[in-house]
Phi, psi and omega in degrees: 000322183299329180293323180294318179298318182292319180293320180293322176294322176297316179299318180296318182296321176294319177297322176298315178300315180299316179299319179297313181300317179294319178296319178296318179298313178298321179296319181291325180292320179296319180296316179300311185294322179294316179294325174300312183293323177290333181279341182302311179298333181288328181283337182250000000 
């Protein structure tokens, strides 16, 4: 049983890491889109 608990804990930790990476990626995309929209009036 301890092995099953450990495997489950590792799976949860990996899923949490994946969620952090996805959140950071979406944040970077949002920052890039915002900066691009702010740069549009400067270009024209």
